C-alpha positions in Angstrom: 54.1 11.2 24.8 55.9 13.1 22.2 56.4 16.8 23.1 56.7 18.6 19.9 58.2 22.5 19.8 56.2 25.2 18.7 58.7 26.2 16.2 57.5 22.5 14.2 54.1 23.9 14.0 54.9 27.8 13.1 53.9 30.6 15.2 51.3 30.6 18.0 50.0 27.9 20.4 49.8 24.1 19.2 46.3 22.5 18.5 44.9 19.2 17.5 41.6 18.1 16.2 39.7 17.5 19.1 39.2 13.9 18.9 40.6 10.8 20.5 41.9 8.1 18.2 42.9 4.5 18.8 45.0 2.0 16.8 43.5 -1.6 16.8 46.3 -4.0 18.0 45.3 -6.7 15.6 44.6 -4.9 12.2 46.8 -1.8 12.8 44.0 0.4 12.0 43.3 3.9 13.5 39.8 4.7 14.7 38.3 7.5 16.3 37.3 6.7 19.8 35.4 9.8 20.6 34.6 13.0 19.1 33.5 15.5 21.6 30.7 17.8 20.6 31.9 21.2 20.3 35.4 20.5 19.2 36.9 20.3 15.2 36.5 16.7 14.5 32.7 16.5 15.6 31.7 20.0 14.1 33.3 18.5 10.7 31.1 15.5 11.0 33.8 12.8 12.4 31.7 10.1 14.2 33.1 7.6 16.9 33.9 4.4 15.0 35.3 6.1 11.9 38.8 4.5 10.8 41.1 7.0 9.8 43.1 6.2 6.6 44.8 9.6 5.7 46.1 13.1 7.0 46.8 15.6 4.2 46.8 12.7 1.8 49.4 10.6 4.2 48.3 7.0 4.8 48.4 6.3 8.4 48.0 2.7 9.0 51.5 1.9 8.9 52.9 5.3 10.8 53.8 5.3 14.1 52.0 7.1 17.0 54.6 10.1 16.9 54.2 10.7 13.3 50.3 10.3 13.6 50.5 13.1 16.4 52.9 15.2 14.0 50.4 15.1 11.4 47.4 15.9 13.3 49.0 18.7 15.4 49.5 22.3 14.1 48.7 26.2 14.8 45.6 26.3 16.3 43.1 27.8 13.7 44.6 25.9 10.9 43.1 23.2 9.0 44.0 19.7 8.2 41.8 17.1 5.7 41.1 13.8 7.0 40.0 10.7 4.8 38.1 8.6 6.9 35.9 5.3 6.3 32.4 5.0 7.5 31.2 1.4 6.5 31.1 1.9 2.7 31.6 5.7 2.3 34.7 7.3 1.8 35.0 10.9 3.3 37.4 13.8 3.1 36.8 15.9 6.0 38.2 19.4 6.4 38.9 19.9 10.4 40.0 23.1 12.3 43.0 22.4 14.9 41.8 23.9 18.2 43.8 24.2 21.3 44.8 20.9 23.0 43.2 20.0 26.5 43.2 17.0 28.9 43.1 13.9 27.3 40.9 11.2 28.4 42.1 7.7 30.0 42.8 5.1 27.3 41.9 1.5 27.7 45.1 -0.6 28.2 44.6 -2.6 24.6 44.6 0.6 22.9 47.3 3.0 21.8 46.9 6.8 22.2 47.1 8.8 19.4 46.6 12.4 19.7 
């Protein structure tokens, strides 16, 4: 897991979007695996199964896990705009970063992206 310093994200504790993402090892697509109730992702309307395409306008399909983590993380309370595909819809959703908690266990065929 990538360790980030507080200086890389500004003052205060580091937060993230409050979702578990995984990469399909066949297509390279990044999908929402879990969006727990009460956390930023779910509160902004993100659902399990959504495909993440962009973080603040940056395409994520060809980015490695570490780069995606850097884009998703930032000071608690800061906002990030995610572009997701849901069926035929393209959604631009603003998510407020929240304190990071204990992450769930991932299945072996998936790559963890926090």
